[in-house]
C-alpha positions in Angstrom: 0.0 0.0 0.0 1.3 3.5 -0.9 1.9 6.0 1.9 3.1 9.6 2.1 5.5 11.5 4.3 5.4 15.3 4.4 8.2 17.6 5.4 7.3 21.2 6.3 10.1 23.7 6.2 9.9 27.4 7.4 12.5 30.1 7.9 13.5 30.7 11.5 11.7 34.1 11.3 8.5 32.0 11.3 9.5 30.0 14.3 6.3 30.8 16.3 4.3 29.3 13.4 6.3 26.1 13.0 6.3 25.5 16.8 2.6 26.0 17.0 2.1 23.6 14.0 4.3 21.0 15.7 2.3 21.1 18.9 -1.0 20.6 16.9 0.4 17.8 14.8 2.0 16.1 17.8 -1.3 16.2 19.7 -3.1 14.7 16.7 -0.5 11.9 16.5 1.1 12.9 13.2 4.6 13.4 14.5 6.7 12.1 17.4 9.0 15.0 18.1 7.9 18.4 19.4 11.3 20.0 18.6 11.9 20.9 14.9 15.2 20.2 13.2 17.3 23.2 12.4 18.5 23.1 8.8 21.2 25.4 7.5 21.3 26.0 3.8 24.0 27.8 1.8 23.6 28.9 -1.7 25.4 31.2 -4.2 24.0 34.6 -4.7 23.5 36.3 -8.1 26.2 38.9 -7.5 29.1 36.8 -6.1 31.3 39.9 -5.6 29.1 41.5 -3.0 27.5 38.4 -1.3 29.4 35.2 -2.3 27.3 32.8 -0.2 23.8 33.3 1.3 23.0 31.2 4.4 19.5 30.5 5.3 18.3 28.9 8.6 15.1 26.9 8.4 13.2 24.7 10.8 12.0 21.4 9.3 9.2 19.2 10.6 8.7 15.7 9.2 5.5 13.8 10.0 4.9 10.0 10.0 4.1 8.1 6.8 0.4 7.7 6.3 -1.6 6.0 3.6 -4.6 8.1 4.6 -2.8 11.3 3.4 -2.2 10.0 -0.1 -5.1 12.1 -1.4 -3.1 15.2 -0.5 -0.1 14.0 -2.5 -2.3 13.2 -5.5 -3.7 16.8 -5.4 -0.2 18.2 -6.0 1.5 15.5 -8.1 0.0 13.7 -11.0 
């Protein structure tokens, strides 16, 4: 049977939102951890002379795999 796992990633500026979302999803039984994972991403900027590398800090939340959420996946991906 097919199942789906979603990861939700937000900038640290939206930490209040991601923490609130984690509490709700944890209470509903969709995730086991109430602490999001901090992800640091580095990428090249357009003008490498002024800003050679841009670093972004994000929080990532990954929920359990569920077959019941497959309809959401099918709504986005054909």
